[in-house]
C-alpha positions in Angstrom: -16.5 9.9 34.8 -15.7 13.5 34.2 -12.0 14.4 33.3 -10.5 17.4 35.1 -7.4 17.8 33.0 -8.8 21.1 31.4 -9.0 19.7 27.9 -12.0 19.7 25.9 -13.3 16.6 24.2 -11.9 17.5 20.7 -8.5 18.2 22.3 -8.5 14.7 23.8 -9.8 13.3 20.3 -6.5 15.0 18.7 -4.3 13.4 21.4 -5.9 10.0 20.9 -5.6 10.2 17.0 -2.2 12.0 17.2 -3.4 14.6 14.7 -3.3 18.1 14.5 -6.5 20.2 15.3 -8.4 20.9 11.9 -10.8 23.6 13.4 -8.9 26.6 12.5 -12.0 28.7 13.5 -11.9 27.6 17.1 -10.6 30.4 19.4 -8.3 28.0 21.0 -6.4 27.1 17.8 -2.8 28.2 17.6 -0.4 27.7 14.3 1.8 25.3 16.4 1.6 21.7 14.9 4.1 20.5 17.7 1.2 20.7 20.2 -1.7 19.7 17.9 -2.5 23.4 17.0 -4.5 23.7 20.3 -3.7 26.2 23.0 -5.3 23.8 25.6 -3.1 21.0 24.8 0.1 23.3 24.8 -1.0 24.5 28.3 -1.6 20.9 29.4 1.7 19.6 28.2 3.9 22.6 29.4 2.2 23.8 32.4 3.9 27.2 33.0 5.9 28.7 30.1 8.3 31.5 29.7 7.2 34.7 27.6 9.6 33.6 24.9 7.7 30.0 24.6 4.3 31.8 24.7 5.4 34.3 22.0 6.9 31.3 19.9 3.4 29.6 20.0 1.3 32.7 19.1 4.0 34.0 16.4 4.8 37.3 18.2 7.9 38.6 20.2 8.3 38.0 23.8 8.2 41.7 24.3 4.7 41.7 23.0 3.6 39.0 25.2 5.1 41.0 28.2 3.1 44.0 26.8 -0.2 42.1 27.0 0.7 40.6 30.3 1.2 44.0 31.8 -2.0 45.4 30.1 -4.0 42.6 31.7 -2.6 42.9 35.0 -3.2 46.6 35.1 -6.7 46.0 34.1 -6.9 43.2 37.0 -5.7 45.7 39.4 -7.9 48.5 38.2 -11.0 46.5 38.7 -9.7 45.1 42.0 -10.3 41.5 41.0 -9.4 38.9 43.5 -7.6 35.7 42.2 
């Protein structure tokens, strides 16, 4: 049976073994041991987060997260991408 929680097999394994992700080369790896160093686990456990919470996990300020968010939204509007 397929899981639809959005986690990869390696993320589920880290949760099962209660260990941090050892794969620092993974594009989903974040330096946040409280959530197993995995952005997918972070999203799965917290659902929506404030800009401050996102910044804390990425090691950047909430103002920088806001700048990134605004740039992404601007690009989406520019290309008229429907959600």
